N, C-alpha and C positions, 0 to 999 in steps of 0.2 A: 421498534425502532427509534437509533435514538438518531439523535438529528443533532447540528451547532452550525454557528454561524462561523460561514471564513472573515474574521476577521484583517484582514488582513489587503479583503477586498472594502473599496469603500461602498454603499448603496447607490441606486442607479435610476435615473430614470427614463420609463421604459415612452416604445415611440410616442405611443399616448398622450404624454407628457404630463396625465393624471398621476398611473401605477409604478407603487419604487416595486424596486427591483432588491430584495433581498440574497448572494448568494449561499445556495444549502449545503451542504455537503453531512455525509453519514453512512455509519451501516443497518441493516437491519441484521432483524435477529439472527435471522439462518448464513449474515457475516458475510453479504452483497452489496462493496458497496456503490452508496449513485453518490453523483454531483447534480444540484435542479437549485429553482432560485422562489423564493417566496413570497409572490405578491400582497405588496400593502394597495389599501385602498382609504379613498379620505374618512374619514373617519377611526379608521384600526388605530387601536394601541401606537403611542409612538410614530406616529404618521406623521405629527407638524409639527415633530423632534428632525424626523429624516431628512425632511422635503429640501431646506438648504443647499443639505449638501448633496443630495440626489440630483437637484437640480448644477449639482456644475460636474455633475460625469453620467451626462445625458447616453442612452445607450446611440448606438452610432447606426442607421440603418443599411442592412445587410446589400449592396450588391450586388445585380443578377449575375450568374459566373456564362462566359459568353466561350460557348466551344464548340467549332468548326464543324458542320456535319459531315461526316466520311462519305466520297458518295457511294464507294462501291459497297460499303458498310450496312447503310441504306438499300439497296438494288439487293443484296442475299437476304434482310427480312422481309422485306417485302417481298417477294419472290417465295423464301421458306412461308408468310404467312399465308402466298398467292395469293395475291393481290400485283400488279403491272403501277411502274414510274407515274404513270394520266395523271392519274387521279389528286395528285403531287401538285404537275406544276401550271397547277390554274391560282395554289397561293403563294 
């Protein structure tokens, strides 16, 4: 497997405030490309050098996506599952 850092992306500080994330891209031996992150923790080589830059580039927490429930679709799913909607009304 070949892997390389994405030099265009600065290191990021994870939501825990300690872990540094380095974007990694590469290709497996059978030609599959991948995108991911390498995690650096305190004590890892290079951690202390990257920490100041990572602090300037924190990962922004993801906000949950709110999608309205379509009542017709929900009714159809419940009917197909052999349930009725009365148990959901209590919630």
